[in-house]
C-alpha positions as CSV (number, residue, x, y, z in Angstrom):
1,M,293.3,61.8,61.7
2,E,293.1,65.5,60.9
3,L,290.1,66.8,59.0
4,N,290.5,68.8,55.8
5,L,291.0,72.5,56.8
6,K,288.1,73.8,54.8
7,R,285.8,71.4,56.6
8,Q,287.2,72.1,60.1
9,I,287.5,75.9,59.9
10,G,285.1,77.7,62.2
11,I,286.0,75.6,65.1
12,F,288.9,78.0,65.6
13,C,287.1,81.0,67.1
14,V,289.2,83.9,68.3
15,L,292.5,85.4,67.2
16,L,294.6,88.1,68.7
17,I,296.0,90.8,66.4
18,L,298.7,93.0,67.9
19,P,301.2,95.6,66.7
20,A,304.6,94.6,65.3
21,L,306.9,93.1,68.0
22,C,309.2,90.3,66.9
23,S,308.3,87.1,68.7
24,A,308.8,83.4,67.9
25,A,305.3,82.7,69.2
26,F,303.7,84.4,66.2
27,T,303.4,83.4,62.6
28,K,303.9,85.9,59.8
29,S,301.2,86.4,57.1
30,R,299.1,89.1,55.6
31,A,295.5,90.4,56.1
32,T,293.0,92.2,54.0
33,F,289.3,93.0,54.2
34,Y,286.0,92.6,52.3
35,S,283.2,95.2,52.0
36,T,279.7,95.0,53.7
37,S,277.0,97.6,53.9
38,D,277.1,97.9,57.7
39,G,280.8,97.0,58.4
40,L,279.8,93.7,60.0
41,G,280.6,90.2,58.8
42,T,278.8,88.0,56.2
43,P,276.0,85.6,57.0
44,T,277.2,83.2,54.3
45,G,280.5,82.2,55.8
46,R,281.8,78.6,55.2
47,C,281.5,77.8,59.0
48,G,277.7,77.7,58.6
49,Y,277.0,80.2,61.4
50,G,274.5,82.2,59.4
51,D,273.5,85.5,60.9
52,Y,275.4,84.7,64.1
53,G,278.6,84.7,62.1
54,R,277.7,88.2,60.9
55,T,277.2,89.8,64.3
56,V,279.1,87.8,66.8
57,H,281.8,89.8,68.7
58,G,280.3,93.0,67.3
59,G,280.9,91.9,63.8
60,S,284.7,91.7,64.3
61,V,285.1,88.5,62.3
62,A,287.3,87.1,59.6
63,G,287.7,84.3,57.1
64,V,291.0,82.4,57.3
65,S,292.9,80.0,55.2
66,N,296.0,78.2,56.6
67,L,295.2,78.2,60.4
68,W,296.1,75.4,62.7
69,R,296.8,76.2,66.4
70,D,298.6,79.4,65.5
71,G,297.7,83.0,65.3
72,V,298.0,87.2,63.9
73,R,299.2,90.7,64.6
74,C,299.6,94.0,62.6
75,T,303.2,94.8,61.7
76,N,303.2,98.6,61.1
77,P,304.0,100.3,64.5
78,S,303.0,103.7,63.3
79,L,299.5,102.6,62.4
80,C,298.7,99.7,64.6
81,N,296.7,99.7,67.8
82,S,299.1,98.8,70.7
83,N,296.1,97.3,72.7
84,G,295.6,94.6,70.1
85,A,292.3,93.5,68.5
86,Y,290.3,90.4,68.9
87,L,288.2,88.7,66.2
88,V,286.2,85.5,65.6
89,V,286.8,83.2,62.7
90,T,283.5,82.5,60.9
91,D,284.6,81.8,57.3
92,Y,287.1,80.2,55.0
93,G,289.0,82.3,52.5
94,A,292.4,82.9,51.0
95,G,294.2,85.5,48.8
96,D,297.7,86.1,47.5
97,R,299.8,85.1,50.6
98,T,296.9,86.3,52.6
99,D,295.6,84.1,55.4
100,F,293.0,86.6,56.9
101,I,290.1,88.3,55.0
102,M,288.5,90.4,57.7
103,S,285.2,92.3,58.0
104,P,285.5,96.1,57.9
105,A,284.8,96.2,61.6
106,A,287.7,93.8,62.4
107,F,290.1,95.5,59.9
108,S,289.3,99.0,61.3
109,S,290.1,97.8,64.9
110,L,293.8,97.3,63.8
111,G,294.4,101.1,63.6
112,V,295.7,103.2,66.5
113,N,293.1,105.9,65.5
114,S,290.7,106.8,62.8
115,T,293.4,108.4,60.6
116,A,295.5,105.2,60.9
117,N,292.3,103.2,60.0
118,D,292.0,105.2,56.8
119,E,295.6,104.6,55.9
120,L,295.3,100.8,56.5
121,R,292.2,100.7,54.3
122,K,294.1,102.5,51.6
123,L,296.8,99.9,51.8
124,G,294.2,97.2,51.4
125,T,296.5,94.4,52.5
126,V,298.8,94.6,55.5
127,D,301.6,92.5,57.0
128,I,300.5,90.8,60.2
129,E,301.6,88.2,62.7
130,Y,299.0,86.0,64.3
131,Q,298.4,83.8,67.3
132,R,295.4,81.8,68.4
133,I,294.0,82.6,71.9
134,S,291.3,81.2,74.1
135,C,287.7,82.1,73.2
136,S,285.7,83.8,75.9
137,Y,281.9,84.0,76.1
138,P,281.3,85.3,79.7
139,G,278.0,84.1,81.2
140,Q,277.1,82.1,78.1
141,N,277.0,78.3,77.6
142,I,277.6,76.5,74.3
143,V,274.4,76.5,72.3
144,I,273.2,74.0,69.7
145,K,271.5,75.7,66.8
146,I,269.2,73.5,64.7
147,K,269.8,74.4,61.1
148,E,266.8,75.6,59.0
149,S,267.3,72.7,56.6
150,S,266.4,70.2,59.3
151,T,263.1,68.3,59.4
152,N,261.9,66.4,62.4
153,P,262.2,63.4,62.4
154,G,263.9,62.6,59.1
155,Y,267.0,64.9,59.1
156,L,269.0,66.8,61.7
157,S,271.7,69.4,61.0
158,I,273.3,71.4,63.8
159,V,276.0,74.0,64.4
160,L,277.5,75.0,67.8
161,F,277.6,78.6,69.0
162,N,279.7,80.2,71.8
163,V,282.4,77.5,71.8
164,G,284.8,78.8,74.4
165,G,288.4,78.0,75.4
166,T,290.9,76.4,73.0
167,C,289.3,73.0,72.7
168,D,288.8,71.7,69.2
169,V,285.5,69.9,68.6
170,I,286.5,66.8,66.7
171,A,283.3,64.8,66.6
172,I,279.6,64.9,67.8
173,Q,277.5,61.9,68.7
174,L,273.9,61.6,69.9
175,S,271.7,59.0,71.5
176,Q,268.1,58.6,72.5
177,S,267.7,59.6,76.1
178,G,268.0,56.6,78.3
179,S,270.0,54.6,75.7
180,N,273.7,53.8,75.7
181,T,273.8,53.4,71.9
182,W,275.6,56.4,70.3
183,V,275.5,57.3,66.7
184,S,277.9,59.8,65.0
185,L,277.0,62.9,63.1
186,Q,278.8,63.7,59.9
187,R,280.7,67.0,59.6
188,V,279.2,68.7,56.6
189,D,281.4,71.8,56.4
190,G,283.1,74.1,58.9
191,A,281.1,73.9,62.2
192,V,278.0,72.1,60.7
193,F,277.2,68.5,61.6
194,Q,274.3,66.4,60.2
195,I,272.6,63.0,60.5
196,S,269.8,61.4,58.5
197,N,267.1,59.5,60.4
198,P,268.2,60.5,63.9
199,P,266.8,58.6,66.9
200,S,263.3,59.6,67.9
201,G,262.4,61.0,71.3
202,T,264.5,63.2,73.6
203,L,268.1,63.4,72.4
204,R,271.4,63.4,74.2
205,F,274.5,64.8,72.6
206,R,278.2,64.4,73.5
207,F,281.2,66.2,72.0
208,Q,284.6,64.7,71.4
209,V,287.2,67.5,72.0
210,N,290.9,68.0,72.0
211,C,292.0,70.5,74.6
212,G,295.7,69.9,74.1
213,S,296.1,66.8,76.2
214,G,294.4,64.2,74.0
215,L,290.8,63.3,73.0
216,E,288.0,63.3,75.6
217,W,284.2,63.3,75.6
218,R,282.2,66.1,77.1
219,L,278.5,65.5,77.9
220,P,276.1,68.5,77.9
221,K,273.8,68.9,81.0
222,N,270.7,69.5,79.0
223,D,269.0,67.2,76.4
224,I,267.3,68.3,73.2
225,P,263.5,67.8,73.4
226,A,261.7,65.3,71.2
227,N,259.8,68.1,69.4
228,W,263.0,69.9,68.4
229,R,262.4,72.2,65.4
230,A,264.3,73.8,62.6
231,G,265.7,77.2,63.5
232,A,265.6,76.6,67.3
233,T,268.5,77.0,69.7
234,Y,269.1,74.8,72.8
235,D,271.4,75.6,75.7
236,T,273.7,72.7,76.5
237,G,274.3,73.9,80.1
238,I,278.1,73.6,79.7
239,Q,281.1,75.6,78.5
240,F,284.7,74.6,77.6
């Protein structure tokens, strides 16, 4: 069963934006941008990434609407960067036939030069084609971030950072270390999962993923300590 897009968005990480070349592998849409004081993303995106969602990939980020295993590229050959531009999805947003609402840093990377960037910003909204590509975080494992709203031991809320590849995280379960009893976390919104009254002691997680060939479980190498705390991050020891 597919989750509501607004709740699942954020699991889709990286998109490739290229200049206009007709290809059946790409889907046509439009893109625009929002304003920030430093050109980076927003820390309040629907994916729940917080400040990570503002700065990841150099702030070249976007909010997307109708995205499901597809992707984006700029369609003005006189203005667009022929090398393409990569961005990370950190938010949910939609406009008039516009599936991508990009940070200033991401939108500026579409232009072939600074003059073209100025022209694209004047246009405000540009025609694009998009395609999903594999996320890459060289030398970095998937990280579990304990959300600040968590309280040990009564409530646990987490979000995953640095999710590589093209695997979709469908579900997350945890168990007390040494136990074979697994309990499911509830997806709150975007990439955020939560559970009330989690097991005590050291915690093991496992992720149900779909990498294109069906559902499978991936088990992190590292456990979460019993004294986990809000705001902390824990390296899983694995990457997709």
